[in-house]
C-alpha distance (Angstrom), angle and dihedral (degrees) to the residues before:
residue distance angle dihedral
M1 . . .
A2 3.64 . .
A3 3.88 134.8 .
A4 3.68 123.3 -154.5
R5 3.79 141.3 -178.7
S6 3.85 133.4 -147.7
N7 3.82 139.3 167.4
D8 3.86 95.3 -157.6
G9 3.75 101.5 32.7
K10 3.88 90.4 -121.6
E11 3.78 107.4 71.0
W12 3.86 111.7 52.4
T13 3.80 132.4 -168.5
T14 3.77 117.9 -158.4
L15 3.78 113.1 -121.3
D16 3.90 97.4 -179.7
R17 3.73 138.6 -1.0
R18 3.80 124.2 -165.1
T19 3.84 138.4 173.0
G20 3.78 132.3 -165.3
E21 3.84 96.7 24.8
L22 3.79 110.7 159.4
W23 3.77 129.9 -180.0
A24 3.76 118.2 -143.3
G25 3.91 95.1 -141.7
R26 3.75 142.3 -34.4
Y27 3.74 125.1 -52.4
Q28 3.74 91.8 28.2
K29 3.77 116.7 150.5
R30 3.81 118.3 -138.1
V31 3.83 127.8 -176.3
F32 3.74 118.3 -154.9
S33 3.87 114.7 -177.7
T34 3.79 131.4 -160.1
N35 3.76 133.5 -179.2
N36 3.76 93.7 -114.7
K37 3.74 111.4 131.8
K38 3.94 100.0 169.8
A39 3.79 126.3 84.2
Y40 3.80 118.2 -124.3
G41 3.79 134.7 -164.3
F42 3.77 94.5 -124.7
Y43 3.80 137.4 29.6
R44 3.80 124.9 -170.7
L45 3.78 130.1 -164.0
N46 3.86 115.4 -164.9
I47 3.85 114.3 -163.2
P48 3.88 104.1 -177.7
A49 3.89 99.3 -175.9
V50 3.79 145.0 16.0
R51 3.82 127.0 -136.9
D52 3.79 98.7 -115.1
V53 3.80 115.4 18.8
K54 3.85 93.1 -175.3
N55 3.75 91.2 61.7
A56 3.85 102.3 24.8
N57 3.63 126.4 35.4
S58 3.77 99.1 168.0
V59 3.75 143.3 41.6
Q60 3.82 126.0 -121.2
I61 3.84 121.6 -155.2
A62 3.80 114.1 -177.1
E63 3.83 96.0 -175.1
S64 3.74 144.2 0.1
E65 3.67 129.3 -167.1
F66 3.74 129.1 -163.6
Q67 3.78 118.1 -167.9
């Protein structure tokens, strides 16, 4: 999983990169912090894989918050 930022939507700077993150179940809230202090026009979250492709071929995110 990687989070990136951009002001033009073309050139991206990585904010955070993680591997092996697993959620115990649905509706679980997770907090991931970065040292970014500047607002950007675009944020991108790249999730390259799911835990069990046979049973889940997509990812659902109910809400994201950037402070």
